[in-house]
Each structure stands twice: as C-alpha cells, then as structure tokens.
PyMOL Python script that loads the backbone (N, CA, C, O; Angstrom):
from pymol import cmd

cmd.read_pdbstr("""\
ATOM      1  N   MET A   1      -7.307 -21.420 -10.129  1.00  0.00           N
ATOM      2  CA  MET A   1      -6.877 -19.807  -9.467  1.00  0.00           C
ATOM      3  C   MET A   1      -5.326 -19.837  -9.766  1.00  0.00           C
ATOM      4  O   MET A   1      -4.720 -18.768  -9.843  1.00  0.00           O
ATOM      5  N   CYS A   2      -4.713 -20.967  -9.926  1.00  0.00           N
ATOM      6  CA  CYS A   2      -2.950 -20.350  -9.996  1.00  0.00           C
ATOM      7  C   CYS A   2      -2.763 -20.107 -11.446  1.00  0.00           C
ATOM      8  O   CYS A   2      -1.768 -19.464 -11.781  1.00  0.00           O
ATOM      9  N   TYR A   3      -3.761 -20.625 -12.543  1.00  0.00           N
ATOM     10  CA  TYR A   3      -3.563 -20.545 -13.769  1.00  0.00           C
ATOM     11  C   TYR A   3      -3.617 -18.991 -13.924  1.00  0.00           C
ATOM     12  O   TYR A   3      -2.581 -18.487 -14.357  1.00  0.00           O
ATOM     13  N   THR A   4      -4.793 -18.036 -13.605  1.00  0.00           N
ATOM     14  CA  THR A   4      -4.973 -16.749 -13.745  1.00  0.00           C
ATOM     15  C   THR A   4      -3.649 -16.095 -13.354  1.00  0.00           C
ATOM     16  O   THR A   4      -3.318 -15.190 -14.120  1.00  0.00           O
ATOM     17  N   PHE A   5      -2.585 -16.406 -12.067  1.00  0.00           N
ATOM     18  CA  PHE A   5      -1.462 -16.118 -11.916  1.00  0.00           C
ATOM     19  C   PHE A   5      -0.560 -16.388 -12.628  1.00  0.00           C
ATOM     20  O   PHE A   5       0.293 -15.505 -12.540  1.00  0.00           O
ATOM     21  N   TYR A   6      -0.141 -17.553 -13.656  1.00  0.00           N
ATOM     22  CA  TYR A   6       0.659 -17.602 -14.462  1.00  0.00           C
ATOM     23  C   TYR A   6       0.586 -17.054 -15.750  1.00  0.00           C
ATOM     24  O   TYR A   6       1.549 -16.965 -16.513  1.00  0.00           O
ATOM     25  N   GLN A   7      -0.851 -16.591 -16.054  1.00  0.00           N
ATOM     26  CA  GLN A   7      -0.936 -15.900 -17.144  1.00  0.00           C
ATOM     27  C   GLN A   7      -0.521 -14.471 -17.290  1.00  0.00           C
ATOM     28  O   GLN A   7      -0.218 -13.894 -18.334  1.00  0.00           O
ATOM     29  N   LYS A   8      -0.562 -13.911 -15.858  1.00  0.00           N
ATOM     30  CA  LYS A   8      -0.304 -12.139 -15.399  1.00  0.00           C
ATOM     31  C   LYS A   8       1.454 -12.216 -15.232  1.00  0.00           C
ATOM     32  O   LYS A   8       2.160 -11.208 -15.188  1.00  0.00           O
ATOM     33  N   GLY A   9       2.163 -14.156 -15.122  1.00  0.00           N
ATOM     34  CA  GLY A   9       3.538 -13.838 -15.035  1.00  0.00           C
ATOM     35  C   GLY A   9       3.558 -13.674 -13.655  1.00  0.00           C
ATOM     36  O   GLY A   9       4.516 -12.942 -13.402  1.00  0.00           O
ATOM     37  N   ILE A  10       2.923 -14.021 -12.543  1.00  0.00           N
ATOM     38  CA  ILE A  10       3.182 -14.054 -11.226  1.00  0.00           C
ATOM     39  C   ILE A  10       3.040 -15.581 -10.705  1.00  0.00           C
ATOM     40  O   ILE A  10       2.056 -16.313 -10.817  1.00  0.00           O
ATOM     41  N   THR A  11       4.178 -15.837 -10.160  1.00  0.00           N
ATOM     42  CA  THR A  11       4.605 -16.961  -9.493  1.00  0.00           C
ATOM     43  C   THR A  11       4.255 -17.434  -8.493  1.00  0.00           C
ATOM     44  O   THR A  11       5.059 -16.985  -7.676  1.00  0.00           O
ATOM     45  N   PRO A  12       3.363 -18.255  -7.817  1.00  0.00           N
ATOM     46  CA  PRO A  12       2.822 -18.335  -6.618  1.00  0.00           C
ATOM     47  C   PRO A  12       3.941 -19.064  -5.755  1.00  0.00           C
ATOM     48  O   PRO A  12       4.717 -19.884  -6.245  1.00  0.00           O
ATOM     49  N   MET A  13       3.943 -18.665  -4.370  1.00  0.00           N
ATOM     50  CA  MET A  13       4.811 -19.336  -3.428  1.00  0.00           C
ATOM     51  C   MET A  13       4.127 -20.322  -2.468  1.00  0.00           C
ATOM     52  O   MET A  13       2.977 -20.070  -2.108  1.00  0.00           O
ATOM     53  N   THR A  14       4.745 -21.412  -2.034  1.00  0.00           N
ATOM     54  CA  THR A  14       3.928 -22.065  -0.990  1.00  0.00           C
ATOM     55  C   THR A  14       5.091 -21.723   0.089  1.00  0.00           C
ATOM     56  O   THR A  14       6.304 -21.843  -0.083  1.00  0.00           O
ATOM     57  N   LEU A  15       4.385 -21.250   1.289  1.00  0.00           N
ATOM     58  CA  LEU A  15       5.121 -21.105   2.431  1.00  0.00           C
ATOM     59  C   LEU A  15       4.451 -22.147   3.172  1.00  0.00           C
ATOM     60  O   LEU A  15       3.486 -22.848   2.869  1.00  0.00           O
ATOM     61  N   THR A  16       5.213 -22.096   4.272  1.00  0.00           N
ATOM     62  CA  THR A  16       4.288 -23.037   5.320  1.00  0.00           C
ATOM     63  C   THR A  16       4.801 -22.362   6.742  1.00  0.00           C
ATOM     64  O   THR A  16       5.893 -21.967   7.153  1.00  0.00           O
ATOM     65  N   ILE A  17       3.419 -22.431   7.304  1.00  0.00           N
ATOM     66  CA  ILE A  17       3.444 -22.130   8.617  1.00  0.00           C
ATOM     67  C   ILE A  17       3.674 -22.959   9.890  1.00  0.00           C
ATOM     68  O   ILE A  17       3.160 -24.048  10.149  1.00  0.00           O
ATOM     69  N   SER A  18       4.704 -22.117  10.784  1.00  0.00           N
ATOM     70  CA  SER A  18       5.216 -22.820  11.852  1.00  0.00           C
ATOM     71  C   SER A  18       4.222 -23.224  12.864  1.00  0.00           C
ATOM     72  O   SER A  18       3.023 -23.126  12.602  1.00  0.00           O
ATOM     73  N   GLU A  19       4.705 -23.749  14.198  1.00  0.00           N
ATOM     74  CA  GLU A  19       3.754 -24.137  14.998  1.00  0.00           C
ATOM     75  C   GLU A  19       3.586 -22.896  15.652  1.00  0.00           C
ATOM     76  O   GLU A  19       2.597 -22.979  16.380  1.00  0.00           O
ATOM     77  N   LYS A  20       4.084 -21.846  15.712  1.00  0.00           N
ATOM     78  CA  LYS A  20       3.805 -20.399  16.474  1.00  0.00           C
ATOM     79  C   LYS A  20       3.352 -19.424  15.206  1.00  0.00           C
ATOM     80  O   LYS A  20       3.474 -18.212  15.385  1.00  0.00           O
ATOM     81  N   GLY A  21       2.861 -19.871  14.001  1.00  0.00           N
ATOM     82  CA  GLY A  21       2.076 -19.128  13.391  1.00  0.00           C
ATOM     83  C   GLY A  21       2.929 -18.311  12.494  1.00  0.00           C
ATOM     84  O   GLY A  21       2.514 -17.452  11.716  1.00  0.00           O
ATOM     85  N   TRP A  22       4.131 -18.654  12.677  1.00  0.00           N
ATOM     86  CA  TRP A  22       4.831 -17.795  11.982  1.00  0.00           C
ATOM     87  C   TRP A  22       5.120 -18.437  10.274  1.00  0.00           C
ATOM     88  O   TRP A  22       4.991 -19.590   9.862  1.00  0.00           O
ATOM     89  N   VAL A  23       5.537 -17.216   9.558  1.00  0.00           N
ATOM     90  CA  VAL A  23       5.750 -17.494   8.025  1.00  0.00           C
ATOM     91  C   VAL A  23       7.253 -16.655   7.832  1.00  0.00           C
ATOM     92  O   VAL A  23       7.633 -15.615   8.371  1.00  0.00           O
ATOM     93  N   VAL A  24       7.860 -17.445   6.953  1.00  0.00           N
ATOM     94  CA  VAL A  24       9.126 -16.991   6.522  1.00  0.00           C
ATOM     95  C   VAL A  24       8.912 -16.173   5.043  1.00  0.00           C
ATOM     96  O   VAL A  24       8.451 -16.828   4.109  1.00  0.00           O
ATOM     97  N   ILE A  25       9.235 -14.800   4.843  1.00  0.00           N
ATOM     98  CA  ILE A  25       9.258 -14.184   3.534  1.00  0.00           C
ATOM     99  C   ILE A  25      10.176 -14.832   2.970  1.00  0.00           C
ATOM    100  O   ILE A  25      11.040 -15.310   3.704  1.00  0.00           O
ATOM    101  N   PRO A  26      10.269 -15.037   1.567  1.00  0.00           N
ATOM    102  CA  PRO A  26      11.441 -15.725   1.048  1.00  0.00           C
ATOM    103  C   PRO A  26      12.326 -14.341   0.509  1.00  0.00           C
ATOM    104  O   PRO A  26      11.874 -13.322  -0.011  1.00  0.00           O
ATOM    105  N   ALA A  27      13.577 -14.649   0.791  1.00  0.00           N
ATOM    106  CA  ALA A  27      14.788 -13.584   0.338  1.00  0.00           C
ATOM    107  C   ALA A  27      14.455 -12.568  -0.797  1.00  0.00           C
ATOM    108  O   ALA A  27      14.638 -11.354  -0.704  1.00  0.00           O
ATOM    109  N   GLU A  28      13.921 -13.247  -1.931  1.00  0.00           N
ATOM    110  CA  GLU A  28      13.812 -12.392  -3.180  1.00  0.00           C
ATOM    111  C   GLU A  28      13.122 -11.379  -2.883  1.00  0.00           C
ATOM    112  O   GLU A  28      13.462 -10.223  -3.136  1.00  0.00           O
ATOM    113  N   LEU A  29      11.702 -11.841  -2.104  1.00  0.00           N
ATOM    114  CA  LEU A  29      10.480 -10.892  -1.790  1.00  0.00           C
ATOM    115  C   LEU A  29      10.959  -9.742  -1.068  1.00  0.00           C
ATOM    116  O   LEU A  29      10.684  -8.594  -1.419  1.00  0.00           O
ATOM    117  N   ARG A  30      12.002 -10.152   0.401  1.00  0.00           N
ATOM    118  CA  ARG A  30      12.308  -9.263   1.160  1.00  0.00           C
ATOM    119  C   ARG A  30      12.906  -8.299   0.540  1.00  0.00           C
ATOM    120  O   ARG A  30      12.671  -7.146   0.902  1.00  0.00           O
ATOM    121  N   LYS A  31      13.729  -8.530  -0.435  1.00  0.00           N
ATOM    122  CA  LYS A  31      14.863  -7.429  -0.825  1.00  0.00           C
ATOM    123  C   LYS A  31      14.139  -6.676  -2.186  1.00  0.00           C
ATOM    124  O   LYS A  31      14.473  -5.538  -2.514  1.00  0.00           O
ATOM    125  N   LYS A  32      13.351  -7.272  -2.754  1.00  0.00           N
ATOM    126  CA  LYS A  32      12.334  -6.638  -3.622  1.00  0.00           C
ATOM    127  C   LYS A  32      11.504  -5.751  -2.900  1.00  0.00           C
ATOM    128  O   LYS A  32      11.192  -4.755  -3.552  1.00  0.00           O
ATOM    129  N   TYR A  33      11.040  -5.810  -1.722  1.00  0.00           N
ATOM    130  CA  TYR A  33      10.147  -4.770  -1.167  1.00  0.00           C
ATOM    131  C   TYR A  33      10.832  -4.009   0.221  1.00  0.00           C
ATOM    132  O   TYR A  33      10.214  -3.519   1.167  1.00  0.00           O
ATOM    133  N   ALA A  34      12.267  -4.078   0.022  1.00  0.00           N
ATOM    134  CA  ALA A  34      13.397  -3.555   1.436  1.00  0.00           C
ATOM    135  C   ALA A  34      12.694  -3.982   2.775  1.00  0.00           C
ATOM    136  O   ALA A  34      12.658  -3.189   3.716  1.00  0.00           O
ATOM    137  N   LEU A  35      12.137  -5.229   2.862  1.00  0.00           N
ATOM    138  CA  LEU A  35      11.956  -5.657   4.196  1.00  0.00           C
ATOM    139  C   LEU A  35      13.057  -6.095   4.735  1.00  0.00           C
ATOM    140  O   LEU A  35      13.851  -6.870   4.202  1.00  0.00           O
ATOM    141  N   VAL A  36      13.156  -5.513   6.032  1.00  0.00           N
ATOM    142  CA  VAL A  36      14.299  -5.899   6.891  1.00  0.00           C
ATOM    143  C   VAL A  36      13.623  -6.237   8.266  1.00  0.00           C
ATOM    144  O   VAL A  36      12.459  -5.919   8.510  1.00  0.00           O
ATOM    145  N   PRO A  37      14.594  -7.034   9.321  1.00  0.00           N
ATOM    146  CA  PRO A  37      14.046  -7.052  10.724  1.00  0.00           C
ATOM    147  C   PRO A  37      13.817  -5.815  11.321  1.00  0.00           C
ATOM    148  O   PRO A  37      14.682  -4.969  11.545  1.00  0.00           O
ATOM    149  N   GLY A  38      12.341  -5.710  11.633  1.00  0.00           N
ATOM    150  CA  GLY A  38      11.949  -4.947  12.147  1.00  0.00           C
ATOM    151  C   GLY A  38      10.820  -4.039  11.499  1.00  0.00           C
ATOM    152  O   GLY A  38      10.000  -3.355  12.112  1.00  0.00           O
ATOM    153  N   SER A  39      10.968  -4.195   9.982  1.00  0.00           N
ATOM    154  CA  SER A  39       9.834  -3.622   9.068  1.00  0.00           C
ATOM    155  C   SER A  39       8.259  -4.130   9.563  1.00  0.00           C
ATOM    156  O   SER A  39       8.054  -5.178  10.176  1.00  0.00           O
ATOM    157  N   GLU A  40       7.379  -3.310   9.223  1.00  0.00           N
ATOM    158  CA  GLU A  40       6.128  -3.522   9.682  1.00  0.00           C
ATOM    159  C   GLU A  40       5.550  -3.785   8.242  1.00  0.00           C
ATOM    160  O   GLU A  40       5.917  -3.238   7.202  1.00  0.00           O
ATOM    161  N   VAL A  41       4.491  -4.813   8.411  1.00  0.00           N
ATOM    162  CA  VAL A  41       3.567  -5.324   7.603  1.00  0.00           C
ATOM    163  C   VAL A  41       2.343  -5.256   7.609  1.00  0.00           C
ATOM    164  O   VAL A  41       2.315  -4.695   8.704  1.00  0.00           O
ATOM    165  N   THR A  42       1.079  -5.352   7.291  1.00  0.00           N
ATOM    166  CA  THR A  42      -0.160  -5.555   7.368  1.00  0.00           C
ATOM    167  C   THR A  42      -0.622  -6.378   6.688  1.00  0.00           C
ATOM    168  O   THR A  42      -0.493  -6.196   5.478  1.00  0.00           O
ATOM    169  N   LEU A  43      -1.279  -7.503   7.111  1.00  0.00           N
ATOM    170  CA  LEU A  43      -2.154  -8.571   6.791  1.00  0.00           C
ATOM    171  C   LEU A  43      -3.720  -8.388   7.096  1.00  0.00           C
ATOM    172  O   LEU A  43      -4.484  -8.268   8.055  1.00  0.00           O
ATOM    173  N   VAL A  44      -3.733  -8.458   5.173  1.00  0.00           N
ATOM    174  CA  VAL A  44      -5.347  -7.904   4.869  1.00  0.00           C
ATOM    175  C   VAL A  44      -6.041  -9.181   4.330  1.00  0.00           C
ATOM    176  O   VAL A  44      -5.647  -9.896   3.408  1.00  0.00           O
ATOM    177  N   ASP A  45      -7.384  -9.354   5.247  1.00  0.00           N
ATOM    178  CA  ASP A  45      -8.150 -10.752   4.435  1.00  0.00           C
ATOM    179  C   ASP A  45      -9.005 -10.169   3.522  1.00  0.00           C
ATOM    180  O   ASP A  45     -10.007  -9.593   3.945  1.00  0.00           O
ATOM    181  N   TYR A  46      -8.709 -10.238   2.003  1.00  0.00           N
ATOM    182  CA  TYR A  46      -9.516  -9.964   0.881  1.00  0.00           C
ATOM    183  C   TYR A  46     -10.650 -11.065   0.738  1.00  0.00           C
ATOM    184  O   TYR A  46     -10.822 -11.607  -0.354  1.00  0.00           O
ATOM    185  N   GLY A  47     -11.459 -11.409   1.890  1.00  0.00           N
ATOM    186  CA  GLY A  47     -12.425 -12.449   1.472  1.00  0.00           C
ATOM    187  C   GLY A  47     -12.020 -13.604   0.879  1.00  0.00           C
ATOM    188  O   GLY A  47     -12.516 -14.092  -0.136  1.00  0.00           O
ATOM    189  N   GLY A  48     -10.782 -14.199   1.751  1.00  0.00           N
ATOM    190  CA  GLY A  48     -10.493 -15.576   0.991  1.00  0.00           C
ATOM    191  C   GLY A  48      -9.175 -15.519   0.540  1.00  0.00           C
ATOM    192  O   GLY A  48      -8.548 -16.579   0.509  1.00  0.00           O
ATOM    193  N   VAL A  49      -8.595 -14.413   0.160  1.00  0.00           N
ATOM    194  CA  VAL A  49      -7.525 -14.168   0.115  1.00  0.00           C
ATOM    195  C   VAL A  49      -6.393 -13.519   0.789  1.00  0.00           C
ATOM    196  O   VAL A  49      -6.441 -12.300   0.622  1.00  0.00           O
ATOM    197  N   LEU A  50      -5.358 -13.919   1.517  1.00  0.00           N
ATOM    198  CA  LEU A  50      -4.748 -13.190   2.372  1.00  0.00           C
ATOM    199  C   LEU A  50      -3.390 -12.174   1.862  1.00  0.00           C
ATOM    200  O   LEU A  50      -2.411 -12.568   1.227  1.00  0.00           O
ATOM    201  N   ALA A  51      -3.616 -10.985   2.268  1.00  0.00           N
ATOM    202  CA  ALA A  51      -2.176 -10.283   1.628  1.00  0.00           C
ATOM    203  C   ALA A  51      -1.344  -9.740   2.601  1.00  0.00           C
ATOM    204  O   ALA A  51      -1.812  -9.223   3.615  1.00  0.00           O
ATOM    205  N   ILE A  52      -0.142  -9.813   2.379  1.00  0.00           N
ATOM    206  CA  ILE A  52       0.984  -9.023   3.122  1.00  0.00           C
ATOM    207  C   ILE A  52       1.355  -7.916   2.305  1.00  0.00           C
ATOM    208  O   ILE A  52       1.676  -7.918   1.116  1.00  0.00           O
ATOM    209  N   ILE A  53       1.254  -6.846   3.217  1.00  0.00           N
ATOM    210  CA  ILE A  53       1.529  -5.140   2.570  1.00  0.00           C
ATOM    211  C   ILE A  53       2.498  -4.661   3.113  1.00  0.00           C
ATOM    212  O   ILE A  53       2.368  -4.295   4.281  1.00  0.00           O
ATOM    213  N   PRO A  54       3.419  -4.552   2.631  1.00  0.00           N
ATOM    214  CA  PRO A  54       4.509  -3.595   3.314  1.00  0.00           C
ATOM    215  C   PRO A  54       4.084  -2.292   4.055  1.00  0.00           C
ATOM    216  O   PRO A  54       3.317  -1.624   3.362  1.00  0.00           O
ATOM    217  N   ALA A  55       4.319  -1.833   5.070  1.00  0.00           N
ATOM    218  CA  ALA A  55       3.699  -0.405   5.579  1.00  0.00           C
ATOM    219  C   ALA A  55       4.255   0.689   5.241  1.00  0.00           C
ATOM    220  O   ALA A  55       5.485   0.705   5.226  1.00  0.00           O
ATOM    221  N   MET A  56       3.584   1.783   4.913  1.00  0.00           N
ATOM    222  CA  MET A  56       4.344   2.720   4.267  1.00  0.00           C
ATOM    223  C   MET A  56       5.037   3.449   5.614  1.00  0.00           C
ATOM    224  O   MET A  56       4.341   3.471   6.629  1.00  0.00           O
ATOM    225  N   LYS A  57       6.053   3.903   5.656  1.00  0.00           N
ATOM    226  CA  LYS A  57       7.249   4.749   6.495  1.00  0.00           C
ATOM    227  C   LYS A  57       6.487   6.155   6.855  1.00  0.00           C
ATOM    228  O   LYS A  57       6.284   6.666   7.956  1.00  0.00           O
ATOM    229  N   ASN A  58       6.109   6.635   5.432  1.00  0.00           N
ATOM    230  CA  ASN A  58       5.695   8.016   5.364  1.00  0.00           C
ATOM    231  C   ASN A  58       4.252   7.873   4.632  1.00  0.00           C
ATOM    232  O   ASN A  58       4.300   8.259   3.464  1.00  0.00           O
ATOM    233  N   PRO A  59       3.157   7.470   4.995  1.00  0.00           N
ATOM    234  CA  PRO A  59       2.087   7.148   4.453  1.00  0.00           C
ATOM    235  C   PRO A  59       1.457   8.748   3.778  1.00  0.00           C
ATOM    236  O   PRO A  59       0.578   8.556   2.938  1.00  0.00           O
ATOM    237  N   VAL A  60       1.683   9.773   3.952  1.00  0.00           N
ATOM    238  CA  VAL A  60       1.197  11.116   3.472  1.00  0.00           C
ATOM    239  C   VAL A  60       2.083  11.230   2.234  1.00  0.00           C
ATOM    240  O   VAL A  60       1.591  11.424   1.123  1.00  0.00           O
ATOM    241  N   LYS A  61       3.285  11.117   2.421  1.00  0.00           N
ATOM    242  CA  LYS A  61       4.148  11.627   1.341  1.00  0.00           C
ATOM    243  C   LYS A  61       4.578  10.443   0.583  1.00  0.00           C
ATOM    244  O   LYS A  61       5.427  10.571  -0.299  1.00  0.00           O
ATOM    245  N   GLN A  62       3.974   9.115   0.903  1.00  0.00           N
ATOM    246  CA  GLN A  62       4.275   8.172  -0.077  1.00  0.00           C
ATOM    247  C   GLN A  62       2.836   8.042  -0.952  1.00  0.00           C
ATOM    248  O   GLN A  62       2.823   7.415  -2.011  1.00  0.00           O
ATOM    249  N   ALA A  63       1.696   8.654  -0.443  1.00  0.00           N
ATOM    250  CA  ALA A  63       0.554   8.466  -0.970  1.00  0.00           C
ATOM    251  C   ALA A  63       0.312   9.858  -1.752  1.00  0.00           C
ATOM    252  O   ALA A  63      -0.801   9.991  -2.262  1.00  0.00           O
ATOM    253  N   ALA A  64       1.195  10.852  -1.891  1.00  0.00           N
ATOM    254  CA  ALA A  64       1.000  12.371  -2.666  1.00  0.00           C
ATOM    255  C   ALA A  64       1.291  11.753  -4.128  1.00  0.00           C
ATOM    256  O   ALA A  64       2.195  11.050  -4.581  1.00  0.00           O
ATOM    257  N   GLY A  65       0.112  12.335  -4.666  1.00  0.00           N
ATOM    258  CA  GLY A  65       0.199  12.207  -6.267  1.00  0.00           C
ATOM    259  C   GLY A  65      -0.382  10.754  -6.794  1.00  0.00           C
ATOM    260  O   GLY A  65      -0.053  10.505  -7.953  1.00  0.00           O
ATOM    261  N   MET A  66      -1.185   9.761  -6.145  1.00  0.00           N
ATOM    262  CA  MET A  66      -2.004   9.072  -6.374  1.00  0.00           C
ATOM    263  C   MET A  66      -2.934   9.106  -7.100  1.00  0.00           C
ATOM    264  O   MET A  66      -3.368   8.309  -7.931  1.00  0.00           O
ATOM    265  N   LEU A  67      -3.346  10.388  -6.656  1.00  0.00           N
ATOM    266  CA  LEU A  67      -5.007  10.610  -7.517  1.00  0.00           C
ATOM    267  C   LEU A  67      -4.789  11.529  -8.556  1.00  0.00           C
ATOM    268  O   LEU A  67      -5.735  12.252  -8.871  1.00  0.00           O
ATOM    269  N   LYS A  68      -3.723  11.637  -9.144  1.00  0.00           N
ATOM    270  CA  LYS A  68      -3.480  12.540 -10.261  1.00  0.00           C
ATOM    271  C   LYS A  68      -4.367  12.707 -11.182  1.00  0.00           C
ATOM    272  O   LYS A  68      -5.229  11.832 -11.266  1.00  0.00           O
ATOM    273  N   GLY A  69      -4.415  13.766 -12.055  1.00  0.00           N
ATOM    274  CA  GLY A  69      -5.524  13.531 -13.495  1.00  0.00           C
ATOM    275  C   GLY A  69      -6.670  14.482 -13.012  1.00  0.00           C
ATOM    276  O   GLY A  69      -7.414  14.833 -13.928  1.00  0.00           O
ATOM    277  N   GLY A  70      -6.951  14.936 -11.873  1.00  0.00           N
ATOM    278  CA  GLY A  70      -8.380  15.541 -11.598  1.00  0.00           C
ATOM    279  C   GLY A  70      -7.896  16.879 -11.287  1.00  0.00           C
ATOM    280  O   GLY A  70      -6.679  16.988 -11.141  1.00  0.00           O
ATOM    281  N   ALA A  71      -8.591  17.876 -11.163  1.00  0.00           N
ATOM    282  CA  ALA A  71      -8.431  19.259 -10.431  1.00  0.00           C
ATOM    283  C   ALA A  71      -7.943  18.685  -8.918  1.00  0.00           C
ATOM    284  O   ALA A  71      -8.104  17.581  -8.397  1.00  0.00           O
ATOM    285  N   SER A  72      -7.178  20.093  -8.369  1.00  0.00           N
ATOM    286  CA  SER A  72      -6.452  19.963  -7.140  1.00  0.00           C
ATOM    287  C   SER A  72      -7.667  20.093  -6.503  1.00  0.00           C
ATOM    288  O   SER A  72      -8.368  21.045  -6.847  1.00  0.00           O
ATOM    289  N   LEU A  73      -8.145  19.207  -5.495  1.00  0.00           N
ATOM    290  CA  LEU A  73      -8.819  19.739  -4.172  1.00  0.00           C
ATOM    291  C   LEU A  73      -8.331  20.785  -3.414  1.00  0.00           C
ATOM    292  O   LEU A  73      -9.016  21.753  -3.083  1.00  0.00           O
ATOM    293  N   THR A  74      -6.974  20.598  -3.081  1.00  0.00           N
ATOM    294  CA  THR A  74      -6.345  21.521  -2.007  1.00  0.00           C
ATOM    295  C   THR A  74      -6.290  22.918  -2.707  1.00  0.00           C
ATOM    296  O   THR A  74      -6.424  23.910  -1.990  1.00  0.00           O
ATOM    297  N   LYS A  75      -6.132  23.052  -3.858  1.00  0.00           N
ATOM    298  CA  LYS A  75      -6.224  24.145  -4.588  1.00  0.00           C
ATOM    299  C   LYS A  75      -7.320  25.029  -4.583  1.00  0.00           C
ATOM    300  O   LYS A  75      -7.338  26.252  -4.440  1.00  0.00           O
ATOM    301  N   ALA A  76      -8.459  24.021  -4.805  1.00  0.00           N
ATOM    302  CA  ALA A  76      -9.722  24.295  -4.696  1.00  0.00           C
ATOM    303  C   ALA A  76     -10.028  24.930  -3.256  1.00  0.00           C
ATOM    304  O   ALA A  76     -10.347  26.107  -3.091  1.00  0.00           O
ATOM    305  N   LEU A  77      -9.883  23.980  -2.241  1.00  0.00           N
ATOM    306  CA  LEU A  77      -9.730  24.404  -1.019  1.00  0.00           C
ATOM    307  C   LEU A  77      -9.182  26.070  -0.242  1.00  0.00           C
ATOM    308  O   LEU A  77      -9.571  26.970   0.503  1.00  0.00           O
ATOM    309  N   LEU A  78      -8.061  25.634  -1.047  1.00  0.00           N
ATOM    310  CA  LEU A  78      -7.346  26.865  -0.377  1.00  0.00           C
ATOM    311  C   LEU A  78      -7.767  28.398  -0.878  1.00  0.00           C
ATOM    312  O   LEU A  78      -7.671  29.442  -0.233  1.00  0.00           O
ATOM    313  N   GLU A  79      -8.320  28.180  -2.388  1.00  0.00           N
ATOM    314  CA  GLU A  79      -8.919  29.144  -3.122  1.00  0.00           C
ATOM    315  C   GLU A  79     -10.423  29.653  -2.379  1.00  0.00           C
ATOM    316  O   GLU A  79     -10.812  30.818  -2.458  1.00  0.00           O
ATOM    317  N   GLU A  80     -11.154  28.603  -1.677  1.00  0.00           N
ATOM    318  CA  GLU A  80     -12.235  29.102  -1.013  1.00  0.00           C
ATOM    319  C   GLU A  80     -12.034  29.632   0.137  1.00  0.00           C
ATOM    320  O   GLU A  80     -12.863  30.397   0.629  1.00  0.00           O
ATOM    321  N   HIS A  81     -10.932  29.318   0.729  1.00  0.00           N
ATOM    322  CA  HIS A  81     -10.788  29.902   1.857  1.00  0.00           C
ATOM    323  C   HIS A  81     -10.279  31.464   1.728  1.00  0.00           C
ATOM    324  O   HIS A  81     -10.433  32.273   2.643  1.00  0.00           O
ATOM    325  N   ARG A  82      -9.764  31.724   0.695  1.00  0.00           N
ATOM    326  CA  ARG A  82      -9.215  32.972   0.583  1.00  0.00           C
ATOM    327  C   ARG A  82     -10.213  33.690   0.243  1.00  0.00           C
ATOM    328  O   ARG A  82     -10.341  34.786   0.789  1.00  0.00           O
ATOM    329  N   LYS A  83     -11.298  33.193  -0.876  1.00  0.00           N
ATOM    330  CA  LYS A  83     -12.765  33.911  -1.135  1.00  0.00           C
ATOM    331  C   LYS A  83     -13.427  34.320   0.365  1.00  0.00           C
ATOM    332  O   LYS A  83     -13.843  35.462   0.561  1.00  0.00           O
ATOM    333  N   GLU A  84     -13.477  33.373   1.303  1.00  0.00           N
ATOM    334  CA  GLU A  84     -13.924  33.496   2.604  1.00  0.00           C
ATOM    335  C   GLU A  84     -13.428  34.753   3.334  1.00  0.00           C
ATOM    336  O   GLU A  84     -14.147  35.642   3.790  1.00  0.00           O
ATOM    337  N   ARG A  85     -12.076  34.688   3.374  1.00  0.00           N
ATOM    338  CA  ARG A  85     -11.583  35.944   4.156  1.00  0.00           C
ATOM    339  C   ARG A  85     -11.704  37.017   3.392  1.00  0.00           C
ATOM    340  O   ARG A  85     -11.724  38.057   4.049  1.00  0.00           O
ATOM    341  N   GLU A  86     -11.804  37.167   2.080  1.00  0.00           N
ATOM    342  CA  GLU A  86     -12.185  38.549   1.257  1.00  0.00           C
ATOM    343  C   GLU A  86     -13.173  39.071   1.768  1.00  0.00           C
ATOM    344  O   GLU A  86     -13.153  40.174   2.314  1.00  0.00           O
ATOM    345  N   ARG A  87     -14.384  38.180   1.630  1.00  0.00           N
ATOM    346  CA  ARG A  87     -15.821  38.393   2.156  1.00  0.00           C
ATOM    347  C   ARG A  87     -16.019  38.954   3.557  1.00  0.00           C
ATOM    348  O   ARG A  87     -16.942  39.723   3.825  1.00  0.00           O
ATOM    349  N   GLY A  88     -15.195  38.576   4.360  1.00  0.00           N
ATOM    350  CA  GLY A  88     -15.333  38.595   5.691  1.00  0.00           C
ATOM    351  C   GLY A  88     -14.659  40.224   6.134  1.00  0.00           C
ATOM    352  O   GLY A  88     -14.903  40.807   7.190  1.00  0.00           O
ATOM    353  N   ARG A  89     -13.858  40.681   5.127  1.00  0.00           N
ATOM    354  CA  ARG A  89     -13.038  41.781   5.557  1.00  0.00           C
ATOM    355  C   ARG A  89     -13.905  42.968   5.280  1.00  0.00           C
ATOM    356  O   ARG A  89     -13.501  44.102   5.537  1.00  0.00           O
TER     357      ARG A  89
END
""", "prot")
cmd.dss("prot")
cmd.show_as("cartoon", "prot")
cmd.util.cbc("prot")
cmd.orient("prot")
C-alpha cells in the first residue's frame, strides 16, 4: 500500500498515539493546512483508512463553485419561480 503513496509523491508519516489517544500533527502539515490551536478537524473512517480533514470555516462559501461545468441549478430554480409568479398573476 505504501508503494502507491510513493508513486503519487505522497510521503506517509508514522504518528504515535498517546495513552490519552492524542496524535500530534507534524508542524509541516499544520502550516500547510493553517491548523492552529483550537482549529477543528473531522476524523473520517473510509473502511480501514482514517483521514483527518480540516473543518471548513465557512462551508457554503468554500464549497461554492465545486460543481462547475453544468447548467446552474440556482438560475434554473429562480427562472422557474419567476414563471410561477407570472402564471399566478
């Protein structure tokens, strides 16, 4: 499994869990992901793979544009609402 990490240029890091269950995130990664004391992260179990994911400060704003490429569902919804208002008049 580590072989595929190295092929993709990802260097696996070995961390030690303390008696209290704490894990220290290396400084290099804390800086890269702007993790400071008090930052929230999410721990996800992907069926045998644990992932630590930085929590988004503003999920709506940060997710905007993630699904670019297709027709705007928001524009379509607003257009449909406009048509409904016109029919009701």
